[in-house]
C-alpha positions in Angstrom: 84.1 71.1 120.6 84.9 74.7 119.6 85.8 76.3 116.3 89.3 77.2 115.2 90.2 80.0 112.8 93.5 79.6 111.1 95.0 82.6 109.4 97.4 81.2 106.8 99.9 83.7 105.4 100.6 82.8 101.8 102.8 85.7 101.1 102.9 89.5 101.8 99.8 90.1 99.7 97.7 87.0 100.2 96.1 85.3 103.2 93.8 82.3 103.6 91.2 82.1 106.3 90.4 78.5 107.3 87.6 77.6 109.7 87.4 74.2 111.3 85.6 72.3 114.1 87.9 69.6 115.4 89.1 67.9 112.2 86.1 68.9 110.2 86.7 71.7 107.6 83.9 74.2 107.7 85.1 76.8 105.1 87.9 78.9 103.8 88.3 82.2 102.1 91.2 84.0 100.2 92.1 87.5 101.3 94.1 89.8 99.0 95.8 92.6 100.8 97.1 95.7 99.1 97.0 98.3 101.9 95.6 98.7 105.4 96.0 95.0 106.4 94.7 95.6 109.9 91.4 97.0 108.6 91.1 94.5 105.7 91.9 91.5 108.0 89.2 92.5 110.6 86.6 93.1 107.9 87.5 89.9 106.1 87.2 87.8 109.3 83.9 89.4 110.2 82.5 88.7 106.8 83.9 85.2 106.7 82.4 84.3 110.1 79.0 85.8 109.2 78.9 84.0 105.8 79.5 80.7 107.7 77.0 81.6 110.4 79.6 81.3 113.1 79.5 83.8 116.1 82.9 85.1 117.2 82.1 83.8 120.7 82.2 80.2 119.4 85.8 80.5 118.4 88.1 78.7 120.8 91.4 79.1 119.0 92.9 81.5 116.5 96.1 80.4 114.8 98.5 82.3 112.6 100.7 80.1 110.3 102.7 80.5 107.2 106.2 80.5 105.8 107.0 84.2 105.9 109.7 86.4 107.5 108.8 86.8 111.2 109.9 90.5 110.9 107.5 91.4 108.1 104.7 93.8 108.8 102.2 91.2 107.5 103.3 88.6 110.0 103.4 91.1 112.9 99.8 92.4 112.1 98.4 88.9 111.8 100.2 87.7 114.9 98.9 90.8 116.9 95.4 90.0 115.8 95.9 86.4 116.9 97.3 87.3 120.3 94.6 89.9 120.9 91.8 87.5 120.0 93.4 84.8 122.2 93.6 87.1 125.2 89.9 88.0 124.7 89.0 84.3 124.6 90.8 83.7 127.9 88.8 86.5 129.5 
């Protein structure tokens, strides 16, 4: 069973990273975003996975969820990260 990273968009300045294996919750972290979301997001995910001793290669799914306008830049950046990661996972 693989690991799932969920990027939950709280609002345009706050994200929550949630890591799970099946139905088991492994960890979570809050991410405050002011500027440069793309850089902040990648660094936060790297740090979060390292802290939980989870290699990126063990992720089987990356999800982007949240109640935010689908046309906002935050949503588009998070969604782009999710799609890019999913395409890498598929090989």
